[in-house]
TIKEKE-827679 format. One record per residue (C-alpha): residue number from 0; residue in one letter; x, y, z. Coordinates in steps of 0.5 Angstrom, whole numbers. Example, Ala and Ser with C-alpha at 12.3 -4.5 7.8 and 13.67 -1.06 7.14 Angstrom:
BEGIN
{nr: 0&rest: A&c1: 25&c2: -9&c3: 16}
{nr: 1&rest: S&c1: 27&c2: -2&c3: 14}
***
This chain:
BEGIN
{nr: 0&rest: X&c1: -49&c2: -44&c3: -34}
{nr: 1&rest: X&c1: -42&c2: -44&c3: -29}
{nr: 2&rest: X&c1: -44&c2: -44&c3: -21}
{nr: 3&rest: X&c1: -40&c2: -39&c3: -17}
{nr: 4&rest: X&c1: -39&c2: -39&c3: -10}
{nr: 5&rest: X&c1: -38&c2: -33&c3: -6}
{nr: 6&rest: X&c1: -37&c2: -29&c3: 1}
{nr: 7&rest: X&c1: -41&c2: -23&c3: 2}
{nr: 8&rest: X&c1: -42&c2: -18&c3: 8}
{nr: 9&rest: X&c1: -49&c2: -18&c3: 11}
{nr: 10&rest: X&c1: -53&c2: -11&c3: 12}
{nr: 11&rest: X&c1: -52&c2: -13&c3: 19}
{nr: 12&rest: X&c1: -45&c2: -15&c3: 18}
{nr: 13&rest: X&c1: -45&c2: -22&c3: 18}
{nr: 14&rest: X&c1: -40&c2: -26&c3: 14}
{nr: 15&rest: X&c1: -45&c2: -31&c3: 9}
{nr: 16&rest: X&c1: -42&c2: -36&c3: 4}
{nr: 17&rest: X&c1: -46&c2: -38&c3: -1}
{nr: 18&rest: X&c1: -47&c2: -41&c3: -9}
{nr: 19&rest: X&c1: -51&c2: -38&c3: -14}
{nr: 20&rest: X&c1: -51&c2: -40&c3: -22}
{nr: 21&rest: X&c1: -49&c2: -34&c3: -27}
{nr: 22&rest: X&c1: -47&c2: -33&c3: -35}
{nr: 23&rest: X&c1: -41&c2: -29&c3: -32}
{nr: 24&rest: X&c1: -37&c2: -26&c3: -27}
{nr: 25&rest: X&c1: -40&c2: -19&c3: -28}
{nr: 26&rest: X&c1: -47&c2: -21&c3: -28}
{nr: 27&rest: X&c1: -45&c2: -27&c3: -22}
{nr: 28&rest: X&c1: -43&c2: -19&c3: -18}
{nr: 29&rest: X&c1: -49&c2: -15&c3: -20}
{nr: 30&rest: X&c1: -54&c2: -21&c3: -18}
{nr: 31&rest: X&c1: -50&c2: -22&c3: -11}
{nr: 32&rest: X&c1: -51&c2: -14&c3: -10}
{nr: 33&rest: X&c1: -58&c2: -14&c3: -12}
{nr: 34&rest: X&c1: -60&c2: -19&c3: -5}
{nr: 35&rest: X&c1: -57&c2: -12&c3: -1}
{nr: 36&rest: X&c1: -50&c2: -16&c3: 1}
{nr: 37&rest: X&c1: -43&c2: -13&c3: 0}
{nr: 38&rest: X&c1: -39&c2: -18&c3: -5}
{nr: 39&rest: X&c1: -32&c2: -20&c3: -3}
{nr: 40&rest: X&c1: -29&c2: -26&c3: -6}
{nr: 41&rest: X&c1: -33&c2: -29&c3: -11}
{nr: 42&rest: X&c1: -30&c2: -35&c3: -17}
{nr: 43&rest: X&c1: -32&c2: -41&c3: -21}
{nr: 44&rest: X&c1: -33&c2: -47&c3: -17}
{nr: 45&rest: X&c1: -29&c2: -52&c3: -22}
{nr: 46&rest: X&c1: -24&c2: -46&c3: -23}
{nr: 47&rest: X&c1: -24&c2: -47&c3: -16}
{nr: 48&rest: X&c1: -23&c2: -53&c3: -15}
{nr: 49&rest: X&c1: -18&c2: -54&c3: -20}
{nr: 50&rest: X&c1: -13&c2: -48&c3: -17}
{nr: 51&rest: X&c1: -14&c2: -52&c3: -10}
{nr: 52&rest: X&c1: -12&c2: -58&c3: -13}
{nr: 53&rest: X&c1: -4&c2: -55&c3: -16}
{nr: 54&rest: X&c1: -4&c2: -51&c3: -9}
{nr: 55&rest: X&c1: -4&c2: -57&c3: -4}
{nr: 56&rest: X&c1: 1&c2: -60&c3: -9}
{nr: 57&rest: X&c1: 6&c2: -54&c3: -9}
{nr: 58&rest: X&c1: 5&c2: -51&c3: -3}
{nr: 59&rest: X&c1: 13&c2: -49&c3: -3}
{nr: 60&rest: X&c1: 12&c2: -46&c3: -10}
{nr: 61&rest: X&c1: 14&c2: -50&c3: -16}
{nr: 62&rest: X&c1: 21&c2: -54&c3: -15}
{nr: 63&rest: X&c1: 21&c2: -50&c3: -9}
{nr: 64&rest: X&c1: 20&c2: -43&c3: -12}
{nr: 65&rest: X&c1: 16&c2: -39&c3: -8}
{nr: 66&rest: X&c1: 9&c2: -37&c3: -10}
{nr: 67&rest: X&c1: 6&c2: -29&c3: -11}
{nr: 68&rest: X&c1: 0&c2: -27&c3: -10}
{nr: 69&rest: X&c1: -5&c2: -27&c3: -16}
{nr: 70&rest: X&c1: -9&c2: -22&c3: -20}
{nr: 71&rest: X&c1: -15&c2: -26&c3: -16}
{nr: 72&rest: X&c1: -12&c2: -26&c3: -9}
{nr: 73&rest: X&c1: -11&c2: -18&c3: -10}
{nr: 74&rest: X&c1: -18&c2: -17&c3: -12}
{nr: 75&rest: X&c1: -21&c2: -20&c3: -7}
{nr: 76&rest: X&c1: -16&c2: -17&c3: -1}
{nr: 77&rest: X&c1: -19&c2: -11&c3: -4}
{nr: 78&rest: X&c1: -26&c2: -12&c3: -5}
{nr: 79&rest: X&c1: -26&c2: -15&c3: 3}
{nr: 80&rest: X&c1: -22&c2: -9&c3: 6}
{nr: 81&rest: X&c1: -27&c2: -5&c3: 3}
{nr: 82&rest: X&c1: -32&c2: -9&c3: 6}
{nr: 83&rest: X&c1: -30&c2: -8&c3: 12}
{nr: 84&rest: X&c1: -28&c2: -2&c3: 13}
{nr: 85&rest: X&c1: -35&c2: 1&c3: 10}
{nr: 86&rest: X&c1: -38&c2: -3&c3: 15}
{nr: 87&rest: X&c1: -33&c2: 0&c3: 21}
{nr: 88&rest: X&c1: -30&c2: -5&c3: 23}
{nr: 89&rest: X&c1: -22&c2: -3&c3: 25}
{nr: 90&rest: X&c1: -17&c2: -1&c3: 20}
{nr: 91&rest: X&c1: -12&c2: -6&c3: 24}
{nr: 92&rest: X&c1: -17&c2: -11&c3: 26}
{nr: 93&rest: X&c1: -19&c2: -11&c3: 18}
{nr: 94&rest: X&c1: -13&c2: -13&c3: 17}
{nr: 95&rest: X&c1: -12&c2: -19&c3: 22}
{nr: 96&rest: X&c1: -19&c2: -21&c3: 18}
{nr: 97&rest: X&c1: -16&c2: -20&c3: 12}
{nr: 98&rest: X&c1: -10&c2: -24&c3: 14}
{nr: 99&rest: X&c1: -14&c2: -30&c3: 17}
{nr: 100&rest: X&c1: -19&c2: -31&c3: 11}
{nr: 101&rest: X&c1: -13&c2: -32&c3: 6}
{nr: 102&rest: X&c1: -12&c2: -38&c3: 4}
{nr: 103&rest: X&c1: -6&c2: -38&c3: 0}
{nr: 104&rest: X&c1: 1&c2: -39&c3: 4}
{nr: 105&rest: X&c1: 4&c2: -32&c3: -1}
{nr: 106&rest: X&c1: -3&c2: -28&c3: 0}
{nr: 107&rest: X&c1: -2&c2: -29&c3: 9}
{nr: 108&rest: X&c1: 5&c2: -28&c3: 9}
{nr: 109&rest: X&c1: 4&c2: -21&c3: 4}
{nr: 110&rest: X&c1: -2&c2: -19&c3: 9}
{nr: 111&rest: X&c1: 1&c2: -21&c3: 15}
{nr: 112&rest: X&c1: 8&c2: -16&c3: 13}
{nr: 113&rest: X&c1: 3&c2: -10&c3: 11}
{nr: 114&rest: X&c1: 0&c2: -10&c3: 17}
{nr: 115&rest: X&c1: 6&c2: -10&c3: 21}
{nr: 116&rest: X&c1: 8&c2: -3&c3: 17}
{nr: 117&rest: X&c1: 2&c2: -1&c3: 18}
{nr: 118&rest: X&c1: 2&c2: -2&c3: 25}
{nr: 119&rest: X&c1: 9&c2: 2&c3: 25}
{nr: 120&rest: X&c1: 6&c2: 7&c3: 23}
{nr: 121&rest: X&c1: 6&c2: 7&c3: 16}
{nr: 122&rest: X&c1: 0&c2: 9&c3: 12}
{nr: 123&rest: X&c1: -3&c2: 4&c3: 7}
{nr: 124&rest: X&c1: -1&c2: 7&c3: 1}
{nr: 125&rest: X&c1: 7&c2: 7&c3: 3}
{nr: 126&rest: X&c1: 6&c2: 0&c3: 6}
{nr: 127&rest: X&c1: 3&c2: -3&c3: 0}
{nr: 128&rest: X&c1: 9&c2: 2&c3: -5}
{nr: 129&rest: X&c1: 14&c2: -3&c3: -2}
{nr: 130&rest: X&c1: 11&c2: -9&c3: -4}
{nr: 131&rest: X&c1: 11&c2: -7&c3: -12}
{nr: 132&rest: X&c1: 10&c2: -13&c3: -15}
{nr: 133&rest: X&c1: 4&c2: -14&c3: -12}
{nr: 134&rest: X&c1: 1&c2: -8&c3: -10}
{nr: 135&rest: X&c1: 2&c2: -3&c3: -18}
{nr: 136&rest: X&c1: 3&c2: 3&c3: -18}
{nr: 137&rest: X&c1: -3&c2: 5&c3: -21}
{nr: 138&rest: X&c1: -6&c2: 1&c3: -14}
{nr: 139&rest: X&c1: -2&c2: 6&c3: -10}
{nr: 140&rest: X&c1: -4&c2: 12&c3: -13}
{nr: 141&rest: X&c1: -11&c2: 10&c3: -12}
{nr: 142&rest: X&c1: -11&c2: 8&c3: -5}
{nr: 143&rest: X&c1: -6&c2: 14&c3: -4}
{nr: 144&rest: X&c1: -11&c2: 19&c3: -6}
{nr: 145&rest: X&c1: -17&c2: 14&c3: -2}
{nr: 146&rest: X&c1: -13&c2: 16&c3: 5}
{nr: 147&rest: X&c1: -12&c2: 24&c3: 3}
{nr: 148&rest: X&c1: -19&c2: 25&c3: 2}
{nr: 149&rest: X&c1: -22&c2: 20&c3: 7}
{nr: 150&rest: X&c1: -26&c2: 15&c3: 2}
{nr: 151&rest: X&c1: -21&c2: 10&c3: 3}
{nr: 152&rest: X&c1: -27&c2: 4&c3: 3}
{nr: 153&rest: X&c1: -31&c2: 8&c3: -4}
{nr: 154&rest: X&c1: -24&c2: 8&c3: -7}
{nr: 155&rest: X&c1: -22&c2: 1&c3: -6}
{nr: 156&rest: X&c1: -29&c2: -2&c3: -8}
{nr: 157&rest: X&c1: -28&c2: 3&c3: -15}
{nr: 158&rest: X&c1: -21&c2: -2&c3: -15}
{nr: 159&rest: X&c1: -25&c2: -7&c3: -14}
{nr: 160&rest: X&c1: -29&c2: -6&c3: -19}
{nr: 161&rest: X&c1: -24&c2: -4&c3: -25}
{nr: 162&rest: X&c1: -20&c2: -10&c3: -23}
{nr: 163&rest: X&c1: -26&c2: -14&c3: -25}
{nr: 164&rest: X&c1: -27&c2: -12&c3: -31}
{nr: 165&rest: X&c1: -20&c2: -11&c3: -33}
{nr: 166&rest: X&c1: -19&c2: -18&c3: -32}
{nr: 167&rest: X&c1: -26&c2: -19&c3: -37}
{nr: 168&rest: X&c1: -23&c2: -15&c3: -42}
{nr: 169&rest: X&c1: -15&c2: -19&c3: -41}
{nr: 170&rest: X&c1: -19&c2: -25&c3: -42}
{nr: 171&rest: X&c1: -22&c2: -24&c3: -47}
{nr: 172&rest: X&c1: -16&c2: -21&c3: -51}
{nr: 173&rest: X&c1: -12&c2: -27&c3: -49}
{nr: 174&rest: X&c1: -18&c2: -32&c3: -52}
{nr: 175&rest: X&c1: -18&c2: -28&c3: -58}
{nr: 176&rest: X&c1: -10&c2: -29&c3: -59}
{nr: 177&rest: X&c1: -10&c2: -37&c3: -58}
{nr: 178&rest: X&c1: -12&c2: -39&c3: -65}
{nr: 179&rest: X&c1: -7&c2: -35&c3: -69}
{nr: 180&rest: X&c1: -2&c2: -36&c3: -65}
{nr: 181&rest: X&c1: -3&c2: -44&c3: -65}
{nr: 182&rest: X&c1: -3&c2: -43&c3: -73}
{nr: 183&rest: X&c1: 3&c2: -39&c3: -73}
{nr: 184&rest: X&c1: 7&c2: -44&c3: -68}
{nr: 185&rest: X&c1: 3&c2: -50&c3: -72}
{nr: 186&rest: X&c1: 7&c2: -47&c3: -79}
{nr: 187&rest: X&c1: 15&c2: -46&c3: -77}
{nr: 188&rest: X&c1: 15&c2: -54&c3: -74}
{nr: 189&rest: X&c1: 12&c2: -55&c3: -82}
{nr: 190&rest: X&c1: 17&c2: -51&c3: -84}
{nr: 191&rest: X&c1: 22&c2: -53&c3: -80}
{nr: 192&rest: X&c1: 20&c2: -61&c3: -81}
{nr: 193&rest: X&c1: 21&c2: -60&c3: -88}
{nr: 194&rest: X&c1: 27&c2: -57&c3: -89}
{nr: 195&rest: X&c1: 31&c2: -62&c3: -83}
{nr: 196&rest: X&c1: 27&c2: -68&c3: -85}
{nr: 197&rest: X&c1: 24&c2: -68&c3: -93}
{nr: 198&rest: X&c1: 29&c2: -64&c3: -96}
{nr: 199&rest: X&c1: 35&c2: -68&c3: -95}
{nr: 200&rest: X&c1: 32&c2: -74&c3: -96}
{nr: 201&rest: X&c1: 29&c2: -71&c3: -103}
{nr: 202&rest: X&c1: 36&c2: -69&c3: -105}
{nr: 203&rest: X&c1: 38&c2: -75&c3: -106}
{nr: 204&rest: X&c1: 34&c2: -76&c3: -112}
{nr: 205&rest: X&c1: 38&c2: -70&c3: -116}
{nr: 206&rest: X&c1: 45&c2: -73&c3: -114}
{nr: 207&rest: X&c1: 48&c2: -76&c3: -119}
{nr: 208&rest: X&c1: 46&c2: -72&c3: -125}
{nr: 209&rest: X&c1: 50&c2: -65&c3: -126}
{nr: 210&rest: X&c1: 45&c2: -62&c3: -128}
{nr: 211&rest: X&c1: 45&c2: -55&c3: -125}
{nr: 212&rest: X&c1: 39&c2: -54&c3: -121}
{nr: 213&rest: X&c1: 33&c2: -48&c3: -120}
{nr: 214&rest: X&c1: 35&c2: -42&c3: -117}
{nr: 215&rest: X&c1: 29&c2: -44&c3: -113}
{nr: 216&rest: X&c1: 31&c2: -50&c3: -112}
{nr: 217&rest: X&c1: 38&c2: -48&c3: -110}
{nr: 218&rest: X&c1: 35&c2: -43&c3: -104}
{nr: 219&rest: X&c1: 31&c2: -48&c3: -101}
{nr: 220&rest: X&c1: 37&c2: -53&c3: -101}
{nr: 221&rest: X&c1: 41&c2: -48&c3: -98}
{nr: 222&rest: X&c1: 36&c2: -47&c3: -93}
{nr: 223&rest: X&c1: 37&c2: -53&c3: -91}
{nr: 224&rest: X&c1: 43&c2: -54&c3: -91}
{nr: 225&rest: X&c1: 44&c2: -49&c3: -87}
{nr: 226&rest: X&c1: 39&c2: -51&c3: -82}
{nr: 227&rest: X&c1: 42&c2: -57&c3: -80}
{nr: 228&rest: X&c1: 48&c2: -56&c3: -80}
{nr: 229&rest: X&c1: 47&c2: -48&c3: -76}
{nr: 230&rest: X&c1: 40&c2: -51&c3: -73}
{nr: 231&rest: X&c1: 44&c2: -50&c3: -65}
{nr: 232&rest: X&c1: 48&c2: -45&c3: -66}
{nr: 233&rest: X&c1: 42&c2: -40&c3: -68}
{nr: 234&rest: X&c1: 38&c2: -44&c3: -63}
{nr: 235&rest: X&c1: 42&c2: -42&c3: -58}
{nr: 236&rest: X&c1: 44&c2: -35&c3: -61}
{nr: 237&rest: X&c1: 36&c2: -34&c3: -60}
{nr: 238&rest: X&c1: 35&c2: -36&c3: -53}
{nr: 239&rest: X&c1: 41&c2: -31&c3: -51}
{nr: 240&rest: X&c1: 39&c2: -26&c3: -55}
{nr: 241&rest: X&c1: 32&c2: -27&c3: -52}
{nr: 242&rest: X&c1: 34&c2: -26&c3: -46}
{nr: 243&rest: X&c1: 39&c2: -19&c3: -47}
{nr: 244&rest: X&c1: 32&c2: -17&c3: -51}
{nr: 245&rest: X&c1: 27&c2: -18&c3: -45}
{nr: 246&rest: X&c1: 32&c2: -14&c3: -40}
{nr: 247&rest: X&c1: 32&c2: -8&c3: -45}
{nr: 248&rest: X&c1: 25&c2: -7&c3: -45}
{nr: 249&rest: X&c1: 26&c2: -6&c3: -38}
{nr: 250&rest: X&c1: 30&c2: 0&c3: -39}
{nr: 251&rest: X&c1: 27&c2: 7&c3: -40}
{nr: 252&rest: X&c1: 29&c2: 7&c3: -47}
{nr: 253&rest: X&c1: 28&c2: 0&c3: -49}
{nr: 254&rest: X&c1: 19&c2: 1&c3: -46}
{nr: 255&rest: X&c1: 19&c2: 8&c3: -50}
{nr: 256&rest: X&c1: 22&c2: 4&c3: -57}
{nr: 257&rest: X&c1: 17&c2: -1&c3: -55}
{nr: 258&rest: X&c1: 12&c2: 3&c3: -54}
{nr: 259&rest: X&c1: 13&c2: 7&c3: -61}
{nr: 260&rest: X&c1: 13&c2: 1&c3: -65}
{nr: 261&rest: X&c1: 8&c2: -3&c3: -62}
{nr: 262&rest: X&c1: 3&c2: 5&c3: -65}
{nr: 263&rest: X&c1: 6&c2: 4&c3: -71}
{nr: 264&rest: X&c1: 4&c2: -3&c3: -73}
{nr: 265&rest: X&c1: -2&c2: -4&c3: -77}
{nr: 266&rest: X&c1: -9&c2: -6&c3: -74}
{nr: 267&rest: X&c1: -5&c2: -7&c3: -68}
{nr: 268&rest: X&c1: -3&c2: 0&c3: -66}
{nr: 269&rest: X&c1: -10&c2: 4&c3: -66}
{nr: 270&rest: X&c1: -13&c2: -3&c3: -62}
{nr: 271&rest: X&c1: -7&c2: 0&c3: -57}
{nr: 272&rest: X&c1: -10&c2: 7&c3: -57}
{nr: 273&rest: X&c1: -16&c2: 4&c3: -56}
{nr: 274&rest: X&c1: -16&c2: -1&c3: -50}
{nr: 275&rest: X&c1: -11&c2: 5&c3: -47}
{nr: 276&rest: X&c1: -16&c2: 10&c3: -48}
{nr: 277&rest: X&c1: -22&c2: 5&c3: -44}
{nr: 278&rest: X&c1: -17&c2: 5&c3: -38}
{nr: 279&rest: X&c1: -16&c2: 12&c3: -37}
{nr: 280&rest: X&c1: -23&c2: 13&c3: -38}
{nr: 281&rest: X&c1: -26&c2: 9&c3: -33}
{nr: 282&rest: X&c1: -20&c2: 9&c3: -28}
{nr: 283&rest: X&c1: -21&c2: 17&c3: -29}
{nr: 284&rest: X&c1: -29&c2: 17&c3: -28}
{nr: 285&rest: X&c1: -29&c2: 12&c3: -23}
{nr: 286&rest: X&c1: -23&c2: 16&c3: -19}
{nr: 287&rest: X&c1: -27&c2: 23&c3: -20}
{nr: 288&rest: X&c1: -34&c2: 19&c3: -18}
{nr: 289&rest: X&c1: -30&c2: 17&c3: -12}
{nr: 290&rest: X&c1: -29&c2: 25&c3: -9}
{nr: 291&rest: X&c1: -22&c2: 25&c3: -12}
{nr: 292&rest: X&c1: -20&c2: 32&c3: -15}
{nr: 293&rest: X&c1: -19&c2: 33&c3: -22}
{nr: 294&rest: X&c1: -12&c2: 34&c3: -23}
{nr: 295&rest: X&c1: -10&c2: 28&c3: -18}
{nr: 296&rest: X&c1: -15&c2: 24&c3: -22}
{nr: 297&rest: X&c1: -12&c2: 25&c3: -28}
{nr: 298&rest: X&c1: -4&c2: 24&c3: -25}
{nr: 299&rest: X&c1: -6&c2: 17&c3: -23}
{nr: 300&rest: X&c1: -11&c2: 15&c3: -29}
{nr: 301&rest: X&c1: -5&c2: 18&c3: -33}
{nr: 302&rest: X&c1: -1&c2: 13&c3: -29}
{nr: 303&rest: X&c1: -6&c2: 6&c3: -32}
{nr: 304&rest: X&c1: -5&c2: 8&c3: -40}
{nr: 305&rest: X&c1: 1&c2: 3&c3: -40}
{nr: 306&rest: X&c1: 4&c2: 6&c3: -46}
{nr: 307&rest: X&c1: 10&c2: 11&c3: -45}
{nr: 308&rest: X&c1: 9&c2: 15&c3: -50}
{nr: 309&rest: X&c1: 2&c2: 16&c3: -48}
{nr: 310&rest: X&c1: 4&c2: 18&c3: -42}
{nr: 311&rest: X&c1: 7&c2: 23&c3: -44}
{nr: 312&rest: X&c1: 3&c2: 26&c3: -48}
{nr: 313&rest: X&c1: -3&c2: 26&c3: -42}
{nr: 314&rest: X&c1: 2&c2: 28&c3: -39}
{nr: 315&rest: X&c1: 2&c2: 35&c3: -43}
{nr: 316&rest: X&c1: -5&c2: 35&c3: -43}
{nr: 317&rest: X&c1: -5&c2: 34&c3: -35}
{nr: 318&rest: X&c1: 0&c2: 41&c3: -35}
{nr: 319&rest: X&c1: -5&c2: 45&c3: -40}
{nr: 320&rest: X&c1: -11&c2: 42&c3: -35}
{nr: 321&rest: X&c1: -7&c2: 45&c3: -28}
{nr: 322&rest: X&c1: -6&c2: 52&c3: -32}
{nr: 323&rest: X&c1: -15&c2: 53&c3: -33}
{nr: 324&rest: X&c1: -16&c2: 50&c3: -40}
{nr: 325&rest: X&c1: -22&c2: 45&c3: -40}
{nr: 326&rest: X&c1: -20&c2: 37&c3: -40}
{nr: 327&rest: X&c1: -25&c2: 37&c3: -47}
{nr: 328&rest: X&c1: -20&c2: 42&c3: -49}
{nr: 329&rest: X&c1: -13&c2: 40&c3: -47}
{nr: 330&rest: X&c1: -14&c2: 33&c3: -49}
{nr: 331&rest: X&c1: -17&c2: 35&c3: -56}
{nr: 332&rest: X&c1: -9&c2: 35&c3: -58}
{nr: 333&rest: X&c1: -8&c2: 28&c3: -57}
{nr: 334&rest: X&c1: -12&c2: 26&c3: -63}
{nr: 335&rest: X&c1: -8&c2: 19&c3: -64}
{nr: 336&rest: X&c1: -11&c2: 17&c3: -56}
{nr: 337&rest: X&c1: -18&c2: 21&c3: -56}
{nr: 338&rest: X&c1: -22&c2: 22&c3: -63}
{nr: 339&rest: X&c1: -26&c2: 28&c3: -64}
{nr: 340&rest: X&c1: -32&c2: 24&c3: -61}
{nr: 341&rest: X&c1: -29&c2: 22&c3: -55}
{nr: 342&rest: X&c1: -27&c2: 29&c3: -54}
{nr: 343&rest: X&c1: -34&c2: 32&c3: -55}
{nr: 344&rest: X&c1: -37&c2: 27&c3: -50}
{nr: 345&rest: X&c1: -32&c2: 29&c3: -45}
{nr: 346&rest: X&c1: -33&c2: 37&c3: -46}
{nr: 347&rest: X&c1: -41&c2: 35&c3: -45}
{nr: 348&rest: X&c1: -41&c2: 31&c3: -39}
{nr: 349&rest: X&c1: -36&c2: 37&c3: -36}
{nr: 350&rest: X&c1: -42&c2: 42&c3: -39}
{nr: 351&rest: X&c1: -47&c2: 37&c3: -35}
{nr: 352&rest: X&c1: -43&c2: 36&c3: -29}
{nr: 353&rest: X&c1: -43&c2: 29&c3: -30}
{nr: 354&rest: X&c1: -36&c2: 28&c3: -33}
{nr: 355&rest: X&c1: -35&c2: 22&c3: -28}
{nr: 356&rest: X&c1: -41&c2: 17&c3: -30}
{nr: 357&rest: X&c1: -40&c2: 20&c3: -38}
{nr: 358&rest: X&c1: -33&c2: 17&c3: -37}
{nr: 359&rest: X&c1: -34&c2: 10&c3: -34}
{nr: 360&rest: X&c1: -40&c2: 10&c3: -40}
{nr: 361&rest: X&c1: -34&c2: 11&c3: -45}
{nr: 362&rest: X&c1: -31&c2: 7&c3: -42}
{nr: 363&rest: X&c1: -36&c2: 2&c3: -43}
{nr: 364&rest: X&c1: -38&c2: 3&c3: -50}
{nr: 365&rest: X&c1: -30&c2: 3&c3: -52}
{nr: 366&rest: X&c1: -29&c2: -4&c3: -49}
{nr: 367&rest: X&c1: -35&c2: -7&c3: -54}
{nr: 368&rest: X&c1: -33&c2: -4&c3: -60}
{nr: 369&rest: X&c1: -26&c2: -7&c3: -58}
{nr: 370&rest: X&c1: -28&c2: -13&c3: -58}
{nr: 371&rest: X&c1: -32&c2: -13&c3: -64}
{nr: 372&rest: X&c1: -25&c2: -10&c3: -66}
{nr: 373&rest: X&c1: -22&c2: -16&c3: -64}
{nr: 374&rest: X&c1: -26&c2: -21&c3: -66}
{nr: 375&rest: X&c1: -26&c2: -18&c3: -73}
{nr: 376&rest: X&c1: -18&c2: -17&c3: -74}
{nr: 377&rest: X&c1: -18&c2: -25&c3: -71}
{nr: 378&rest: X&c1: -23&c2: -27&c3: -77}
{nr: 379&rest: X&c1: -18&c2: -23&c3: -82}
{nr: 380&rest: X&c1: -12&c2: -26&c3: -79}
{nr: 381&rest: X&c1: -14&c2: -33&c3: -79}
{nr: 382&rest: X&c1: -15&c2: -33&c3: -86}
{nr: 383&rest: X&c1: -8&c2: -30&c3: -88}
{nr: 384&rest: X&c1: -4&c2: -35&c3: -83}
{nr: 385&rest: X&c1: -7&c2: -40&c3: -86}
{nr: 386&rest: X&c1: -5&c2: -37&c3: -93}
{nr: 387&rest: X&c1: 2&c2: -35&c3: -91}
{nr: 388&rest: X&c1: 3&c2: -42&c3: -89}
{nr: 389&rest: X&c1: -1&c2: -46&c3: -95}
{nr: 390&rest: X&c1: 4&c2: -41&c3: -99}
{nr: 391&rest: X&c1: 11&c2: -43&c3: -95}
{nr: 392&rest: X&c1: 9&c2: -50&c3: -95}
{nr: 393&rest: X&c1: 7&c2: -50&c3: -103}
{nr: 394&rest: X&c1: 14&c2: -46&c3: -105}
{nr: 395&rest: X&c1: 18&c2: -52&c3: -102}
{nr: 396&rest: X&c1: 14&c2: -57&c3: -105}
{nr: 397&rest: X&c1: 14&c2: -54&c3: -112}
{nr: 398&rest: X&c1: 22&c2: -52&c3: -112}
{nr: 399&rest: X&c1: 24&c2: -59&c3: -110}
{nr: 400&rest: X&c1: 19&c2: -62&c3: -115}
{nr: 401&rest: X&c1: 21&c2: -56&c3: -122}
{nr: 402&rest: X&c1: 28&c2: -60&c3: -123}
{nr: 403&rest: X&c1: 24&c2: -68&c3: -123}
{nr: 404&rest: X&c1: 21&c2: -65&c3: -129}
{nr: 405&rest: X&c1: 27&c2: -64&c3: -133}
{nr: 406&rest: X&c1: 31&c2: -71&c3: -129}
{nr: 407&rest: X&c1: 28&c2: -75&c3: -137}
{nr: 408&rest: X&c1: 32&c2: -70&c3: -141}
{nr: 409&rest: X&c1: 38&c2: -72&c3: -137}
{nr: 410&rest: X&c1: 36&c2: -79&c3: -137}
{nr: 411&rest: X&c1: 37&c2: -79&c3: -144}
***
């Protein structure tokens, strides 16, 4: 069971440090809260030691590159600021404490910059909006809603919880994709090795017999010749093409096209839509629970979807809510994102006055189902990739062995 080091605020306002053992980060947070403490920082001791050793050797960044504020730093900042504000610490002093508590140079510099903007008279949300590389648009929108409603500390606490759950979900997705990615890279390496090194040597066997090779053998030999002669230019072209493709994907048209393609990919498209729906429901439930009005909360939650096609679709539903329709009815038209059962649960939550809790419960249930579907998809992808690797390698060997069976005729 991993050990976690934490910092927390006691009911009296004192800052304490400690450690505990728990199965995971979420369980550790719940145990700290059960002790009557307000957690502001928690990390795996082993992972924290690795990070400290890494940062100690690269204070100026890798090869002089400037360090950035990591999601873990932002989560710690959010939780501590929420706790300090809830404890009655003045806003300016809270930012100074955050700056003092920061250990990473990048975080210390960013919190100092944030404090300077606030002292100059900018609202916190406006100051954060000047650093989009650190504070996502959804984060800034939630802070703005909390400032407007006068419950900034509650919204910040909800953001920190949301960030922790997002981190866990991303970790699950990353872990699920590791093995298929390794298999794919291995397959490409094996095929390139066969075409570049194995086929040319094997091809020497056929020279001198003046025999016509089978079509499959000709194709394999041709692919080997092309890769050896034009391999480097093809690699350069692929790198340049990837660079321009990445730049295009950062444009509005590129993002929209990529989002549409992702939704149309079998198996992947439904998972993308389900993940977006879970984020939307959790964000909306979190905001409503913090007291944000429904229309404002919908506008913020809509930005959390991540897929521009789905963002546009939910935008139509928000307009219908603004015109007076219930939320469940307005979302019913977006079947790709909100299935019938989900719409019914949202409608029941509206009617019972428990929409915020129902949305959070729905998000938790969907994330559990998504975890199971990811495991199932990966379980299917692994044998499929192994089969494709075996089929391609086997095809190459068969294509090179077929001519050997007819060599005896040519020798005679």
